[in-house]
N, CA, C, O and the ligand as a Tripos MOL2 file, in Angstrom:
@<TRIPOS>MOLECULE
protein
  285   283    72     0     0
PROTEIN
NO_CHARGES

@<TRIPOS>ATOM
      1 N           0.8200   -1.2160    0.0000 N.3       1 MET1
      2 CA          0.0000    0.0000    0.0000 C.3       1 MET1
      3 C           0.8550    1.2670    0.0000 C.2       1 MET1
      4 O           0.5450    2.2360   -0.6920 O.2       1 MET1
      5 N           1.9340    1.2460    0.7860 N.am      2 HIS2
      6 CA          2.7360    2.4530    0.9170 C.3       2 HIS2
      7 C           4.0490    2.3870    0.1500 C.2       2 HIS2
      8 O           4.9940    3.1190    0.4430 O.2       2 HIS2
      9 N           4.0910    1.4960   -0.8410 N.am      3 ASP3
     10 CA          5.3230    1.3430   -1.6180 C.3       3 ASP3
     11 C           5.7420    2.6420   -2.2970 C.2       3 ASP3
     12 O           6.9190    3.0030   -2.2890 O.2       3 ASP3
     13 N           4.7910    3.3290   -2.8730 N.am      4 GLU4
     14 CA          5.0970    4.5730   -3.5720 C.3       4 GLU4
     15 C           5.6940    5.6120   -2.6420 C.2       4 GLU4
     16 O           6.6500    6.3090   -2.9830 O.2       4 GLU4
     17 N           5.1140    5.6950   -1.4740 N.am      5 GLU5
     18 CA          5.6100    6.6560   -0.4910 C.3       5 GLU5
     19 C           7.0410    6.3330   -0.1090 C.2       5 GLU5
     20 O           7.8840    7.2180    0.0380 O.2       5 GLU5
     21 N           7.2920    5.0410    0.0480 N.am      6 ARG6
     22 CA          8.6230    4.6320    0.4700 C.3       6 ARG6
     23 C           9.6450    4.9540   -0.6250 C.2       6 ARG6
     24 O          10.7550    5.4020   -0.3370 O.2       6 ARG6
     25 N           9.2680    4.7250   -1.8530 N.am      7 ARG7
     26 CA         10.1790    4.9810   -2.9600 C.3       7 ARG7
     27 C          10.5140    6.4730   -3.0660 C.2       7 ARG7
     28 O          11.6590    6.8590   -3.2970 O.2       7 ARG7
     29 N           9.5040    7.2720   -2.8930 N.am      8 ALA8
     30 CA          9.6980    8.7270   -3.0110 C.3       8 ALA8
     31 C          10.3750    9.3040   -1.7740 C.2       8 ALA8
     32 O          10.7900   10.4630   -1.7620 O.2       8 ALA8
     33 N          10.4800    8.4900   -0.7440 N.am      9 GLY9
     34 CA         11.0260    9.0040    0.5090 C.3       9 GLY9
     35 C           9.9470    9.7570    1.2520 C.2       9 GLY9
     36 O           8.9480   10.1670    0.6620 O.2       9 GLY9
     37 N          10.1380    9.9340    2.4990 N.am     10 THR10
     38 CA          9.1300   10.6500    3.2590 C.3      10 THR10
     39 C           9.3770   12.1340    3.1270 C.2      10 THR10
     40 O          10.2240   12.7080    3.8120 O.2      10 THR10
     41 N           8.6180   12.7470    2.2290 N.am     11 VAL11
     42 CA          8.8150   14.1710    1.9900 C.3      11 VAL11
     43 C           7.8400   14.9530    2.8440 C.2      11 VAL11
     44 O           6.7410   15.3090    2.4190 O.2      11 VAL11
     45 N           8.2720   15.2000    4.0360 N.am     12 LYS12
     46 CA          7.4360   15.9510    4.9640 C.3      12 LYS12
     47 C           8.2370   17.0990    5.5300 C.2      12 LYS12
     48 O           9.3850   16.9460    5.9470 O.2      12 LYS12
     49 N           7.6060   18.2390    5.5310 N.am     13 HIS13
     50 CA          8.2670   19.4020    6.1150 C.3      13 HIS13
     51 C           7.3390   19.9850    7.1600 C.2      13 HIS13
     52 O           6.1630   20.2450    6.9070 O.2      13 HIS13
     53 N           7.8870   20.1790    8.3160 N.am     14 GLU14
     54 CA          7.0800   20.7870    9.3610 C.3      14 GLU14
     55 C           7.0250   22.2820    9.1350 C.2      14 GLU14
     56 O           8.0380   22.9260    8.8600 O.2      14 GLU14
     57 N           5.8480   22.8120    9.2530 N.am     15 TRP15
     58 CA          5.6780   24.2530    9.1450 C.3      15 TRP15
     59 C           5.4810   24.7820   10.5560 C.2      15 TRP15
     60 O           4.4680   24.5230   11.2060 O.2      15 TRP15
     61 N           6.4630   25.5190   11.0020 N.am     16 ARG16
     62 CA          6.4060   26.0290   12.3590 C.3      16 ARG16
     63 C           6.4220   27.5440   12.3930 C.2      16 ARG16
     64 O           7.0080   28.2020   11.5330 O.2      16 ARG16
     65 N           5.7760   28.0690   13.3860 N.am     17 CYS17
     66 CA          5.7980   29.5040   13.6390 C.3      17 CYS17
     67 C           7.1880   29.8580   14.1670 C.2      17 CYS17
     68 O           7.9380   28.9890   14.6130 O.2      17 CYS17
     69 N           7.5120   31.1260   14.1100 N.am     18 THR18
     70 CA          8.8070   31.5540   14.6400 C.3      18 THR18
     71 C           8.8980   31.2810   16.1430 C.2      18 THR18
     72 O           9.9940   31.2010   16.6990 O.2      18 THR18
     73 N           7.7650   31.1430   16.7840 N.am     19 CYS19
     74 CA          7.7730   30.8680   18.2230 C.3      19 CYS19
     75 C           7.9400   29.3750   18.4970 C.2      19 CYS19
     76 O           8.0890   28.9590   19.6460 O.2      19 CYS19
     77 N           7.9130   28.5740   17.4340 N.am     20 GLY20
     78 CA          8.1640   27.1480   17.6000 C.3      20 GLY20
     79 C           6.9250   26.2630   17.5820 C.2      20 GLY20
     80 O           7.0430   25.0380   17.5550 O.2      20 GLY20
     81 N           5.7510   26.8590   17.5960 N.am     21 LYS21
     82 CA          4.5180   26.0580   17.5530 C.3      21 LYS21
     83 C           4.3440   25.4370   16.1730 C.2      21 LYS21
     84 O           4.5770   26.0840   15.1520 O.2      21 LYS21
     85 N           3.9360   24.1890   16.1610 N.am     22 LEU22
     86 CA          3.7120   23.4980   14.8970 C.3      22 LEU22
     87 C           2.3900   23.9650   14.2950 C.2      22 LEU22
     88 O           1.3380   23.8830   14.9280 O.2      22 LEU22
     89 N           2.4680   24.4600   13.0500 N.am     23 LEU23
     90 CA          1.2660   24.9760   12.3950 C.3      23 LEU23
     91 C           0.6530   23.9370   11.4830 C.2      23 LEU23
     92 O          -0.5660   23.8740   11.3200 O.2      23 LEU23
     93 N           1.5210   23.1110   10.8800 N.am     24 GLY24
     94 CA          1.0330   22.0870    9.9640 C.3      24 GLY24
     95 C           2.2020   21.3170    9.4040 C.2      24 GLY24
     96 O           3.3610   21.5900    9.7170 O.2      24 GLY24
     97 N           1.8770   20.3410    8.5650 N.am     25 VAL25
     98 CA          2.9200   19.5550    7.9320 C.3      25 VAL25
     99 C           2.6830   19.5860    6.4250 C.2      25 VAL25
    100 O           1.5730   19.3210    5.9630 O.2      25 VAL25
    101 N           3.7210   19.9080    5.6610 N.am     26 VAL26
    102 CA          3.6040   19.9230    4.2170 C.3      26 VAL26
    103 C           4.0260   18.5740    3.6790 C.2      26 VAL26
    104 O           5.1440   18.1150    3.9110 O.2      26 VAL26
    105 N           3.1130   17.9460    2.9560 N.am     27 GLU27
    106 CA          3.3770   16.6310    2.4150 C.3      27 GLU27
    107 C           2.8010   16.5410    1.0160 C.2      27 GLU27
    108 O           1.6100   16.7760    0.8120 O.2      27 GLU27
    109 N           3.6430   16.2020    0.0530 N.am     28 LYS28
    110 CA          3.2150   16.0470   -1.3370 C.3      28 LYS28
    111 C           2.4610   17.2570   -1.8540 C.2      28 LYS28
    112 O           1.4200   17.1210   -2.4970 O.2      28 LYS28
    113 N           2.9790   18.4200   -1.5770 N.am     29 GLY29
    114 CA          2.3820   19.6280   -2.1210 C.3      29 GLY29
    115 C           1.0770   20.0550   -1.4840 C.2      29 GLY29
    116 O           0.3790   20.9360   -1.9860 O.2      29 GLY29
    117 N           0.7600   19.4200   -0.3740 N.am     30 ARG30
    118 CA         -0.4510   19.8090    0.3450 C.3      30 ARG30
    119 C          -0.0820   20.1270    1.7790 C.2      30 ARG30
    120 O           0.8540   19.5630    2.3450 O.2      30 ARG30
    121 N          -0.8290   21.0280    2.3400 N.am     31 LEU31
    122 CA         -0.6080   21.3360    3.7400 C.3      31 LEU31
    123 C          -1.6110   20.5570    4.5880 C.2      31 LEU31
    124 O          -2.8240   20.6220    4.3900 O.2      31 LEU31
    125 N          -1.0560   19.8350    5.5190 N.am     32 GLN32
    126 CA         -1.8710   18.9980    6.3870 C.3      32 GLN32
    127 C          -1.9700   19.6800    7.7460 C.2      32 GLN32
    128 O          -0.9650   19.9720    8.3940 O.2      32 GLN32
    129 N          -3.1910   19.9220    8.1480 N.am     33 ILE33
    130 CA         -3.4040   20.5940    9.4300 C.3      33 ILE33
    131 C          -4.2300   19.6840   10.3270 C.2      33 ILE33
    132 O          -5.3120   19.2340    9.9510 O.2      33 ILE33
    133 N          -3.7210   19.4280   11.4760 N.am     34 ARG34
    134 CA         -4.4120   18.5540   12.4170 C.3      34 ARG34
    135 C          -4.9140   19.3320   13.6160 C.2      34 ARG34
    136 O          -4.2660   20.2520   14.1130 O.2      34 ARG34
    137 N          -6.0720   18.9340   14.0540 N.am     35 PHE35
    138 CA         -6.6330   19.5310   15.2490 C.3      35 PHE35
    139 C          -6.8620   18.4400   16.2760 C.2      35 PHE35
    140 O          -6.6590   17.2590   15.9980 O.2      35 PHE35
    141 N          -7.2690   18.8240   17.4160 N.am     36 ALA36
    142 CA         -7.5800   17.8590   18.4600 C.3      36 ALA36
    143 C          -8.7220   16.9530   17.9850 C.2      36 ALA36
    144 O          -9.4920   17.3210   17.0980 O.2      36 ALA36
    145 N          -8.8150   15.8000   18.5720 N.am     37 ARG37
    146 CA         -9.8660   14.8150   18.2760 C.3      37 ARG37
    147 C          -9.8180   14.2820   16.8470 C.2      37 ARG37
    148 O         -10.8350   13.8640   16.2930 O.2      37 ARG37
    149 N          -8.6200   14.3030   16.2570 N.am     38 GLY38
    150 CA         -8.4690   13.6640   14.9540 C.3      38 GLY38
    151 C          -9.0020   14.4270   13.7650 C.2      38 GLY38
    152 O          -9.0010   13.9160   12.6440 O.2      38 GLY38
    153 N          -9.4520   15.6320   13.9930 N.am     39 HIS39
    154 CA         -9.9350   16.4610   12.8940 C.3      39 HIS39
    155 C          -8.7410   16.8920   12.0500 C.2      39 HIS39
    156 O          -7.7200   17.3190   12.5880 O.2      39 HIS39
    157 N          -8.8640   16.7820   10.7520 N.am     40 GLN40
    158 CA         -7.7130   17.0260    9.8980 C.3      40 GLN40
    159 C          -8.1200   17.6780    8.5880 C.2      40 GLN40
    160 O          -9.1530   17.3490    8.0060 O.2      40 GLN40
    161 N          -7.2940   18.6040    8.1370 N.am     41 TYR41
    162 CA         -7.5490   19.2620    6.8640 C.3      41 TYR41
    163 C          -6.3510   19.1010    5.9420 C.2      41 TYR41
    164 O          -5.2060   19.1090    6.3930 O.2      41 TYR41
    165 N          -6.6180   18.9550    4.6610 N.am     42 LEU42
    166 CA         -5.5690   19.0120    3.6560 C.3      42 LEU42
    167 C          -5.9150   20.1920    2.7620 C.2      42 LEU42
    168 O          -6.9720   20.2190    2.1320 O.2      42 LEU42
    169 N          -5.0200   21.1600    2.7140 N.am     43 VAL43
    170 CA         -5.3230   22.3600    1.9420 C.3      43 VAL43
    171 C          -4.2120   22.6620    0.9460 C.2      43 VAL43
    172 O          -3.0830   22.1930    1.0910 O.2      43 VAL43
    173 N          -4.5480   23.4470   -0.0610 N.am     44 GLY44
    174 CA         -3.5730   23.8680   -1.0550 C.3      44 GLY44
    175 C          -2.9320   25.1850   -0.6530 C.2      44 GLY44
    176 O          -3.1700   25.7090    0.4350 O.2      44 GLY44
    177 N          -2.1070   25.7120   -1.5640 N.am     45 PHE45
    178 CA         -1.3980   26.9560   -1.2840 C.3      45 PHE45
    179 C          -1.9410   28.0870   -2.1610 C.2      45 PHE45
    180 O          -2.5560   27.8100   -3.1910 O.2      45 PHE45
    181 N          -1.7380   29.3100   -1.7980 N.am     46 PRO46
    182 CA         -1.0840   29.7390   -0.5630 C.3      46 PRO46
    183 C          -1.9750   29.5360    0.6650 C.2      46 PRO46
    184 O          -3.2020   29.5370    0.5740 O.2      46 PRO46
    185 N          -1.3290   29.3650    1.7920 N.am     47 ALA47
    186 CA         -2.0600   29.1660    3.0260 C.3      47 ALA47
    187 C          -1.5940   30.2020    4.0400 C.2      47 ALA47
    188 O          -0.4290   30.6000    4.0530 O.2      47 ALA47
    189 N          -2.5020   30.6200    4.8680 N.am     48 SER48
    190 CA         -2.0890   31.5230    5.9390 C.3      48 SER48
    191 C          -2.8270   31.1380    7.2050 C.2      48 SER48
    192 O          -3.9740   30.6920    7.1650 O.2      48 SER48
    193 N          -2.1670   31.3120    8.3040 N.am     49 THR49
    194 CA         -2.7680   30.9540    9.5750 C.3      49 THR49
    195 C          -2.2600   31.8710   10.6760 C.2      49 THR49
    196 O          -1.1570   32.4130   10.6110 O.2      49 THR49
    197 N          -3.0800   32.0200   11.6580 N.am     50 VAL50
    198 CA         -2.6560   32.8000   12.8150 C.3      50 VAL50
    199 C          -2.2550   31.8010   13.8900 C.2      50 VAL50
    200 O          -3.0290   30.9160   14.2570 O.2      50 VAL50
    201 N          -1.0500   31.9540   14.3800 N.am     51 CYS51
    202 CA         -0.5210   31.0430   15.3810 C.3      51 CYS51
    203 C          -1.3820   31.0820   16.6430 C.2      51 CYS51
    204 O          -1.7710   32.1490   17.1180 O.2      51 CYS51
    205 N          -1.6680   29.8940   17.1700 N.am     52 ARG52
    206 CA         -2.4880   29.8590   18.3750 C.3      52 ARG52
    207 C          -1.6590   30.1890   19.6070 C.2      52 ARG52
    208 O          -2.1960   30.4340   20.6870 O.2      52 ARG52
    209 N          -0.3300   30.1920   19.4270 N.am     53 GLY53
    210 CA          0.5390   30.4690   20.5620 C.3      53 GLY53
    211 C           0.8030   31.9550   20.7400 C.2      53 GLY53
    212 O           0.5280   32.5230   21.7970 O.2      53 GLY53
    213 N           1.3470   32.5870   19.6830 N.am     54 CYS54
    214 CA          1.7820   33.9770   19.8160 C.3      54 CYS54
    215 C           0.9260   34.9470   19.0150 C.2      54 CYS54
    216 O           1.0690   36.1610   19.1590 O.2      54 CYS54
    217 N           0.0330   34.4260   18.1690 N.am     55 GLY55
    218 CA         -0.8650   35.3040   17.4320 C.3      55 GLY55
    219 C          -0.2860   35.8810   16.1580 C.2      55 GLY55
    220 O          -0.9140   36.7360   15.5330 O.2      55 GLY55
    221 N           0.9140   35.4300   15.7470 N.am     56 SER56
    222 CA          1.5210   35.9410   14.5140 C.3      56 SER56
    223 C           0.8180   35.3640   13.2980 C.2      56 SER56
    224 O           0.3300   34.2340   13.3060 O.2      56 SER56
    225 N           0.7820   36.1900   12.2380 N.am     57 LEU57
    226 CA          0.2320   35.6950   10.9880 C.3      57 LEU57
    227 C           1.3630   35.0210   10.2010 C.2      57 LEU57
    228 O           2.3960   35.6360    9.9350 O.2      57 LEU57
    229 N           1.1600   33.7810    9.8420 N.am     58 ASN58
    230 CA          2.1510   33.0340    9.0750 C.3      58 ASN58
    231 C           1.5800   32.7220    7.7090 C.2      58 ASN58
    232 O           0.4320   32.2920    7.5930 O.2      58 ASN58
    233 N           2.3800   32.9360    6.6710 N.am     59 GLU59
    234 CA          1.9200   32.6560    5.3250 C.3      59 GLU59
    235 C           2.8910   31.7310    4.6140 C.2      59 GLU59
    236 O           4.1070   31.8250    4.7800 O.2      59 GLU59
    237 N           2.3300   30.8490    3.8300 N.am     60 LEU60
    238 CA          3.1520   29.8980    3.0900 C.3      60 LEU60
    239 C           2.6250   29.8310    1.6590 C.2      60 LEU60
    240 O           1.4960   29.4110    1.4080 O.2      60 LEU60
    241 N           3.4770   30.2570    0.7320 N.am     61 GLY61
    242 CA          3.0640   30.2780   -0.6660 C.3      61 GLY61
    243 C           3.3610   28.9690   -1.3720 C.2      61 GLY61
    244 O           4.0520   28.1040   -0.8340 O.2      61 GLY61
    245 N           2.8410   28.8300   -2.5690 N.am     62 GLU62
    246 CA          3.0520   27.6120   -3.3390 C.3      62 GLU62
    247 C           4.5410   27.4420   -3.6610 C.2      62 GLU62
    248 O           5.2050   28.3950   -4.0690 O.2      62 GLU62
    249 N           5.0540   26.2330   -3.4770 N.am     63 GLY63
    250 CA          6.4350   25.9520   -3.7890 C.3      63 GLY63
    251 C           7.4230   26.4080   -2.7290 C.2      63 GLY63
    252 O           8.6230   26.1480   -2.8190 O.2      63 GLY63
    253 N           6.9010   27.0850   -1.7350 N.am     64 GLU64
    254 CA          7.7590   27.5530   -0.6460 C.3      64 GLU64
    255 C           7.9870   26.4100    0.3270 C.2      64 GLU64
    256 O           7.0670   25.6580    0.6500 O.2      64 GLU64
    257 N           9.2000   26.2900    0.7790 N.am     65 LYS65
    258 CA          9.4810   25.2510    1.7660 C.3      65 LYS65
    259 C           9.4990   25.8960    3.1470 C.2      65 LYS65
    260 O          10.2010   26.8780    3.3880 O.2      65 LYS65
    261 N           8.7220   25.3280    4.0300 N.am     66 PRO66
    262 CA          8.7450   25.8900    5.3720 C.3      66 PRO66
    263 C          10.0860   25.6350    6.0350 C.2      66 PRO66
    264 O          10.7740   24.6610    5.7290 O.2      66 PRO66
    265 N          10.4400   26.5140    6.9340 N.am     67 LYS67
    266 CA         11.6800   26.3150    7.6790 C.3      67 LYS67
    267 C          11.4640   25.1710    8.6550 C.2      67 LYS67
    268 O          10.5160   25.1660    9.4410 O.2      67 LYS67
    269 N          12.3350   24.2370    8.5870 N.am     68 THR68
    270 CA         12.2170   23.0940    9.4830 C.3      68 THR68
    271 C          13.1780   23.2490   10.6370 C.2      68 THR68
    272 O          14.3740   23.4770   10.4550 O.2      68 THR68
    273 N          12.6370   23.1230   11.8030 N.am     69 THR69
    274 CA         13.4740   23.2800   12.9800 C.3      69 THR69
    275 C          13.9260   21.9320   13.5230 C.2      69 THR69
    276 O          14.6150   21.8500   14.5400 O.2      69 THR69
    277 N          13.5240   20.8870   12.8270 N.am     70 GLN70
    278 CA         13.8770   19.5280   13.2460 C.3      70 GLN70
    279 C          15.3730   19.2990   13.1290 C.2      70 GLN70
    280 O          15.9910   19.6930   12.1400 O.2      70 GLN70
    281 N          15.9460   18.6750   14.1190 N.am     71 ALA71
    282 CA         17.3840   18.3920   14.0870 C.3      71 ALA71
    283 C          17.6610   17.1810   13.2020 C.2      71 ALA71
    284 O          18.8150   16.7820   13.0460 O.2      71 ALA71
    285 ZN          3.6890   31.5380   17.1700 Zn       72 ZN72
@<TRIPOS>BOND
     1     1     2 1
     2     2     3 1
     3     3     4 2
     4     3     5 am
     5     5     6 1
     6     6     7 1
     7     7     8 2
     8     7     9 am
     9     9    10 1
    10    10    11 1
    11    11    12 2
    12    11    13 am
    13    13    14 1
    14    14    15 1
    15    15    16 2
    16    15    17 am
    17    17    18 1
    18    18    19 1
    19    19    20 2
    20    19    21 am
    21    21    22 1
    22    22    23 1
    23    23    24 2
    24    23    25 am
    25    25    26 1
    26    26    27 1
    27    27    28 2
    28    27    29 am
    29    29    30 1
    30    30    31 1
    31    31    32 2
    32    31    33 am
    33    33    34 1
    34    34    35 1
    35    35    36 2
    36    35    37 am
    37    37    38 1
    38    38    39 1
    39    39    40 2
    40    39    41 am
    41    41    42 1
    42    42    43 1
    43    43    44 2
    44    43    45 am
    45    45    46 1
    46    46    47 1
    47    47    48 2
    48    47    49 am
    49    49    50 1
    50    50    51 1
    51    51    52 2
    52    51    53 am
    53    53    54 1
    54    54    55 1
    55    55    56 2
    56    55    57 am
    57    57    58 1
    58    58    59 1
    59    59    60 2
    60    59    61 am
    61    61    62 1
    62    62    63 1
    63    63    64 2
    64    63    65 am
    65    65    66 1
    66    66    67 1
    67    67    68 2
    68    67    69 am
    69    69    70 1
    70    70    71 1
    71    71    72 2
    72    71    73 am
    73    73    74 1
    74    74    75 1
    75    75    76 2
    76    75    77 am
    77    77    78 1
    78    78    79 1
    79    79    80 2
    80    79    81 am
    81    81    82 1
    82    82    83 1
    83    83    84 2
    84    83    85 am
    85    85    86 1
    86    86    87 1
    87    87    88 2
    88    87    89 am
    89    89    90 1
    90    90    91 1
    91    91    92 2
    92    91    93 am
    93    93    94 1
    94    94    95 1
    95    95    96 2
    96    95    97 am
    97    97    98 1
    98    98    99 1
    99    99   100 2
   100    99   101 am
   101   101   102 1
   102   102   103 1
   103   103   104 2
   104   103   105 am
   105   105   106 1
   106   106   107 1
   107   107   108 2
   108   107   109 am
   109   109   110 1
   110   110   111 1
   111   111   112 2
   112   111   113 am
   113   113   114 1
   114   114   115 1
   115   115   116 2
   116   115   117 am
   117   117   118 1
   118   118   119 1
   119   119   120 2
   120   119   121 am
   121   121   122 1
   122   122   123 1
   123   123   124 2
   124   123   125 am
   125   125   126 1
   126   126   127 1
   127   127   128 2
   128   127   129 am
   129   129   130 1
   130   130   131 1
   131   131   132 2
   132   131   133 am
   133   133   134 1
   134   134   135 1
   135   135   136 2
   136   135   137 am
   137   137   138 1
   138   138   139 1
   139   139   140 2
   140   139   141 am
   141   141   142 1
   142   142   143 1
   143   143   144 2
   144   143   145 am
   145   145   146 1
   146   146   147 1
   147   147   148 2
   148   147   149 am
   149   149   150 1
   150   150   151 1
   151   151   152 2
   152   151   153 am
   153   153   154 1
   154   154   155 1
   155   155   156 2
   156   155   157 am
   157   157   158 1
   158   158   159 1
   159   159   160 2
   160   159   161 am
   161   161   162 1
   162   162   163 1
   163   163   164 2
   164   163   165 am
   165   165   166 1
   166   166   167 1
   167   167   168 2
   168   167   169 am
   169   169   170 1
   170   170   171 1
   171   171   172 2
   172   171   173 am
   173   173   174 1
   174   174   175 1
   175   175   176 2
   176   175   177 am
   177   177   178 1
   178   178   179 1
   179   179   180 2
   180   179   181 am
   181   181   182 1
   182   182   183 1
   183   183   184 2
   184   183   185 am
   185   185   186 1
   186   186   187 1
   187   187   188 2
   188   187   189 am
   189   189   190 1
   190   190   191 1
   191   191   192 2
   192   191   193 am
   193   193   194 1
   194   194   195 1
   195   195   196 2
   196   195   197 am
   197   197   198 1
   198   198   199 1
   199   199   200 2
   200   199   201 am
   201   201   202 1
   202   202   203 1
   203   203   204 2
   204   203   205 am
   205   205   206 1
   206   206   207 1
   207   207   208 2
   208   207   209 am
   209   209   210 1
   210   210   211 1
   211   211   212 2
   212   211   213 am
   213   213   214 1
   214   214   215 1
   215   215   216 2
   216   215   217 am
   217   217   218 1
   218   218   219 1
   219   219   220 2
   220   219   221 am
   221   221   222 1
   222   222   223 1
   223   223   224 2
   224   223   225 am
   225   225   226 1
   226   226   227 1
   227   227   228 2
   228   227   229 am
   229   229   230 1
   230   230   231 1
   231   231   232 2
   232   231   233 am
   233   233   234 1
   234   234   235 1
   235   235   236 2
   236   235   237 am
   237   237   238 1
   238   238   239 1
   239   239   240 2
   240   239   241 am
   241   241   242 1
   242   242   243 1
   243   243   244 2
   244   243   245 am
   245   245   246 1
   246   246   247 1
   247   247   248 2
   248   247   249 am
   249   249   250 1
   250   250   251 1
   251   251   252 2
   252   251   253 am
   253   253   254 1
   254   254   255 1
   255   255   256 2
   256   255   257 am
   257   257   258 1
   258   258   259 1
   259   259   260 2
   260   259   261 am
   261   261   262 1
   262   262   263 1
   263   263   264 2
   264   263   265 am
   265   265   266 1
   266   266   267 1
   267   267   268 2
   268   267   269 am
   269   269   270 1
   270   270   271 1
   271   271   272 2
   272   271   273 am
   273   273   274 1
   274   274   275 1
   275   275   276 2
   276   275   277 am
   277   277   278 1
   278   278   279 1
   279   279   280 2
   280   279   281 am
   281   281   282 1
   282   282   283 1
   283   283   284 2
@<TRIPOS>SUBSTRUCTURE
     1 MET1         2 RESIDUE 1 A MET
     2 HIS2         6 RESIDUE 1 A HIS
     3 ASP3        10 RESIDUE 1 A ASP
     4 GLU4        14 RESIDUE 1 A GLU
     5 GLU5        18 RESIDUE 1 A GLU
     6 ARG6        22 RESIDUE 1 A ARG
     7 ARG7        26 RESIDUE 1 A ARG
     8 ALA8        30 RESIDUE 1 A ALA
     9 GLY9        34 RESIDUE 1 A GLY
    10 THR10       38 RESIDUE 1 A THR
    11 VAL11       42 RESIDUE 1 A VAL
    12 LYS12       46 RESIDUE 1 A LYS
    13 HIS13       50 RESIDUE 1 A HIS
    14 GLU14       54 RESIDUE 1 A GLU
    15 TRP15       58 RESIDUE 1 A TRP
    16 ARG16       62 RESIDUE 1 A ARG
    17 CYS17       66 RESIDUE 1 A CYS
    18 THR18       70 RESIDUE 1 A THR
    19 CYS19       74 RESIDUE 1 A CYS
    20 GLY20       78 RESIDUE 1 A GLY
    21 LYS21       82 RESIDUE 1 A LYS
    22 LEU22       86 RESIDUE 1 A LEU
    23 LEU23       90 RESIDUE 1 A LEU
    24 GLY24       94 RESIDUE 1 A GLY
    25 VAL25       98 RESIDUE 1 A VAL
    26 VAL26      102 RESIDUE 1 A VAL
    27 GLU27      106 RESIDUE 1 A GLU
    28 LYS28      110 RESIDUE 1 A LYS
    29 GLY29      114 RESIDUE 1 A GLY
    30 ARG30      118 RESIDUE 1 A ARG
    31 LEU31      122 RESIDUE 1 A LEU
    32 GLN32      126 RESIDUE 1 A GLN
    33 ILE33      130 RESIDUE 1 A ILE
    34 ARG34      134 RESIDUE 1 A ARG
    35 PHE35      138 RESIDUE 1 A PHE
    36 ALA36      142 RESIDUE 1 A ALA
    37 ARG37      146 RESIDUE 1 A ARG
    38 GLY38      150 RESIDUE 1 A GLY
    39 HIS39      154 RESIDUE 1 A HIS
    40 GLN40      158 RESIDUE 1 A GLN
    41 TYR41      162 RESIDUE 1 A TYR
    42 LEU42      166 RESIDUE 1 A LEU
    43 VAL43      170 RESIDUE 1 A VAL
    44 GLY44      174 RESIDUE 1 A GLY
    45 PHE45      178 RESIDUE 1 A PHE
    46 PRO46      182 RESIDUE 1 A PRO
    47 ALA47      186 RESIDUE 1 A ALA
    48 SER48      190 RESIDUE 1 A SER
    49 THR49      194 RESIDUE 1 A THR
    50 VAL50      198 RESIDUE 1 A VAL
    51 CYS51      202 RESIDUE 1 A CYS
    52 ARG52      206 RESIDUE 1 A ARG
    53 GLY53      210 RESIDUE 1 A GLY
    54 CYS54      214 RESIDUE 1 A CYS
    55 GLY55      218 RESIDUE 1 A GLY
    56 SER56      222 RESIDUE 1 A SER
    57 LEU57      226 RESIDUE 1 A LEU
    58 ASN58      230 RESIDUE 1 A ASN
    59 GLU59      234 RESIDUE 1 A GLU
    60 LEU60      238 RESIDUE 1 A LEU
    61 GLY61      242 RESIDUE 1 A GLY
    62 GLU62      246 RESIDUE 1 A GLU
    63 GLY63      250 RESIDUE 1 A GLY
    64 GLU64      254 RESIDUE 1 A GLU
    65 LYS65      258 RESIDUE 1 A LYS
    66 PRO66      262 RESIDUE 1 A PRO
    67 LYS67      266 RESIDUE 1 A LYS
    68 THR68      270 RESIDUE 1 A THR
    69 THR69      274 RESIDUE 1 A THR
    70 GLN70      278 RESIDUE 1 A GLN
    71 ALA71      282 RESIDUE 1 A ALA
    72 ZN72       285 GROUP 0 **** ****
């Protein structure tokens, strides 16, 4: 089932606010946003969101790679 994904490698980029809060995950050209209780959205670009932590407006355009803070 997941052979294609494995071949392409796991192309996931975390989209984080400058304050470090996770805003979403970019996977295969879609932005994946998860909420509590398993609610989930897949949206296209450009996307913008207001951070629930610090209130900053974050925008992510098409083809833009979010800064990943993952080590
Ligand atoms: Zn923030």
